[in-house]
C-alpha positions as CSV (number, residue, x, y, z in Angstrom):
1,M,111.0,150.3,18.9
2,K,112.3,147.6,21.1
3,T,111.1,149.4,24.2
4,S,107.7,149.8,23.0
5,L,107.5,146.1,22.1
6,V,108.5,145.1,25.6
7,A,106.0,147.6,27.1
8,T,103.2,146.1,24.9
9,M,104.3,142.6,26.0
10,K,104.1,143.6,29.6
11,K,100.7,145.2,29.2
12,A,99.4,142.0,27.4
13,A,100.9,139.7,30.1
14,A,99.3,142.0,32.9
15,A,96.0,141.9,31.1
16,A,96.2,138.1,30.8
17,A,97.0,137.8,34.4
18,V,94.0,140.0,35.4
19,L,91.7,137.9,33.1
20,L,93.1,134.5,34.6
21,A,92.6,135.8,38.1
22,M,89.0,136.8,37.3
23,F,88.5,133.3,35.7
24,F,89.8,131.6,38.9
25,F,87.7,133.9,40.9
26,V,84.5,133.1,39.0
27,A,85.2,129.4,38.7
28,D,85.7,129.2,42.6
29,S,82.7,131.5,43.5
30,F,80.2,129.8,41.1
31,G,81.8,126.3,41.1
32,A,79.6,123.2,40.5
33,S,77.3,121.9,43.1
34,A,78.1,118.6,44.9
35,Q,75.4,116.8,43.0
36,Q,76.8,118.2,39.7
37,I,80.2,117.2,40.4
38,D,79.1,113.7,41.5
39,I,77.2,113.2,38.2
40,E,80.2,114.1,36.1
41,V,82.5,111.9,38.2
42,D,80.2,109.0,37.7
43,V,80.1,109.6,34.0
44,T,83.9,109.9,33.9
45,L,84.5,106.6,35.8
46,Q,81.9,104.8,33.6
47,E,83.8,106.0,30.6
48,F,87.2,104.9,32.1
49,A,85.8,101.5,32.7
50,K,84.4,101.3,29.3
51,E,87.4,102.7,27.3
52,V,90.3,101.4,29.4
53,R,90.7,97.5,29.1
54,G,90.4,96.2,32.7
55,G,89.7,99.7,34.0
56,G,86.8,98.8,36.1
57,T,88.6,95.9,38.0
58,F,91.7,98.2,38.5
59,L,89.6,101.0,40.0
60,A,87.9,98.5,42.2
61,K,91.4,97.6,43.8
62,A,92.3,101.2,44.3
63,E,92.5,102.5,47.8
64,G,91.0,105.9,46.4
65,V,90.3,107.7,43.1
66,L,90.5,111.4,42.7
67,V,88.5,112.3,39.6
68,F,88.5,115.7,37.8
69,P,86.0,115.5,34.9
70,K,87.0,118.8,33.4
71,V,90.2,120.6,33.8
72,I,90.1,123.8,31.7
73,K,93.5,125.2,30.7
74,A,93.8,128.5,28.9
75,G,96.5,130.9,28.2
76,F,97.8,133.9,26.4
77,V,101.5,134.5,27.7
78,V,100.2,133.8,31.2
79,G,98.3,130.5,31.5
80,G,96.3,128.8,34.1
81,E,94.1,125.7,34.7
82,Y,91.2,125.0,37.0
83,G,88.9,122.1,37.6
84,E,86.7,120.6,40.2
85,G,86.4,116.9,41.2
86,A,85.9,114.4,44.0
87,L,87.7,111.9,46.0
88,R,85.9,108.5,46.0
89,I,86.8,105.8,48.5
90,G,84.9,102.5,48.2
91,G,82.8,104.0,45.4
92,K,81.5,106.9,47.6
93,T,82.5,110.6,47.5
94,V,84.3,111.5,50.7
95,H,85.6,115.1,49.7
96,Y,85.5,117.5,46.9
97,Y,88.6,119.2,45.5
98,N,89.8,121.8,43.1
99,T,93.0,121.8,41.0
100,A,94.6,124.9,39.9
101,G,97.9,125.9,38.4
102,A,99.5,128.8,36.7
103,S,102.2,129.1,34.1
104,F,104.2,131.8,32.2
105,G,105.8,131.5,28.7
106,F,104.8,131.2,25.2
107,Q,101.2,129.9,25.1
108,L,98.0,130.6,23.3
109,G,94.7,128.9,23.5
110,A,92.6,126.6,25.6
111,Q,92.1,122.9,26.1
112,V,90.0,120.6,28.3
113,K,91.4,117.5,29.9
114,T,90.0,114.8,32.3
115,L,92.3,113.7,35.2
116,V,91.8,110.4,37.1
117,I,94.3,109.9,39.9
118,V,94.5,106.5,41.4
119,F,95.9,105.9,44.9
120,L,97.2,102.3,45.3
121,D,98.6,102.7,48.6
122,Q,96.7,103.5,51.9
123,G,99.6,105.6,53.2
124,A,99.8,107.9,50.1
125,L,96.0,108.3,50.3
126,Q,96.1,109.3,53.9
127,R,99.0,111.8,53.3
128,F,96.8,113.3,50.5
129,I,93.6,113.6,52.7
130,N,95.5,115.0,55.7
131,S,97.3,117.7,53.6
132,E,96.1,121.3,53.3
133,G,96.8,121.9,49.7
134,W,98.7,119.0,48.1
135,E,101.1,119.6,45.2
136,A,102.0,116.8,42.7
137,G,105.8,116.3,42.7
138,V,106.3,118.0,46.0
139,D,103.9,116.4,48.6
140,G,103.8,113.1,46.5
141,S,105.3,111.6,43.4
142,V,102.6,110.9,40.8
143,A,103.3,108.5,37.7
144,I,101.7,109.1,34.5
145,A,100.1,105.7,33.4
146,Q,101.6,104.1,30.4
147,W,101.0,100.7,29.0
148,G,100.8,98.9,25.7
149,V,97.8,99.0,23.3
150,G,95.6,96.0,24.1
151,E,97.1,95.4,27.5
152,D,94.6,94.7,30.4
153,L,95.1,97.4,33.1
154,S,93.7,95.0,35.7
155,S,96.7,92.8,35.2
156,T,99.4,95.6,35.0
157,E,101.6,96.0,38.0
158,F,102.5,99.5,39.0
159,A,105.4,100.2,41.3
160,D,104.3,103.7,42.3
161,P,101.7,104.4,44.9
162,I,99.9,107.0,43.0
163,I,99.1,106.7,39.2
164,A,97.4,109.5,37.0
165,F,95.5,109.0,33.8
166,V,95.0,112.1,31.6
167,F,92.4,112.1,28.9
168,N,91.4,114.6,26.3
169,N,88.6,114.2,23.6
170,K,90.9,111.8,21.8
171,G,91.5,109.5,24.5
172,L,94.4,108.8,26.8
173,M,97.3,111.3,26.7
174,Y,100.9,110.2,27.2
175,N,104.0,112.2,27.8
176,L,102.4,114.6,30.1
177,T,103.2,115.7,33.6
178,I,101.0,117.1,36.3
179,E,104.0,118.0,38.4
180,G,103.2,121.3,40.1
181,A,99.5,120.9,39.9
182,K,97.9,122.0,43.3
183,F,94.9,120.1,44.8
184,T,92.8,121.8,47.5
185,R,89.9,120.5,49.4
186,I,86.7,122.6,48.9
187,V,83.2,122.5,50.6
188,R,80.3,121.8,48.4
């Protein structure tokens, strides 16, 4: 009985891996156009400036902002996530990127999140741009933004050169990590 359960779990994991591989292949093959990504990035940045007190002023001071309007994460034993976005410097898109990741373990379901990564340091931004596949936590340390309710972001001092903001449909998410997330430049 134990052997058949293990065999069933292995088959389910293999099926999930195949489905996730197909999901990533389809997402990459039929990804959004540059125009569609730019529209979604514009909306995301407008929402950020509206929802986060001092957010617009904070973003204006950034060296660069990497925005992923929709990162879809799904899993059944094997999980994965994928999203497409744009790097903005001086308010203009300079490159398009995707983010992808995989995980294994107890997981079931799907979620959508928005990711805004702010480069506060020119050196960190250049290392990101010059990389061929940049991994958070390996190629650069990324701090998840945390500040008090009612606090104005434009007057908050961050010691880290790269700050990430993760949102879901309920607002800013805390106690998350993007360690291990991989960011790769794409052509659109």
